[in-house]
Steps between C-alpha positions, in 0.01 A plus 500: 500500500642440841358688793672641806286580792643791707327541837578858621418666826581842371777561762860598429555135426284524185765666271775239532243217465355654187846562362590136541161389355547731191855368447364137520204589263735642239727189524226243461260717289221491763228731594463639861194500716543745777274385795421723805298354783321738724437347831146542643509714808518322842214624707477408868173553663420505874277666738723807516569548138252547212574591135312652226481247219487785240831641625670160465356459150618863405855427644519168296378680182765764545764247568413305186486819291848600616639146442345488147669837406841373631462164334414657159798734528721203568350319196576813280864488611527131403322557176756773402764227507310318230332243723144382463338568837158499667387575851278305740373634830316284760378552848549173689767299690840536346648158468185321374433787247854483360489122476163505338603775249811298408284195428227708318756657262716191462796700631835363386666686806413709791746788586473655839701668776642354807421759772293419798474451861458202736698184578855471379409356173208749449748773605720401220240410238172668612175330621325563163793373303544194714138417459512533120822288501314223680193514281591614150499244223740690286860625571523803729801744455555674829669844463697595813405832637773700684398602846558864585 
């Protein structure tokens, strides 16, 4: 069975990306893997600022739980359309994790959104998407996200 990897950031862009992935999955009889990458917190330390490591860990755990709930709800919506779907959640760097997950699952396609910020290309495509486009070993379908 073919596999479509769908990296989602759980923003408003997630719905159109998942809609396109579901459409493609039905057409090519593929399963979906919904991937959400939780970025580790950036912690700057200097002489004036100290942090409680326990608070950072609690914050990360809460973010991961919330993301897992939202990811599972998204998977249920896809499954109701008759698509085989599973979820994967990682805490790491985004582009490397997406590319590694695509390789590990032998993804036939990656379907992801185009929103983002940065240089002109990254403004149009998004820095994560642009990184995946450069490094992925399978085709990447980029779903344009309307800016509001």
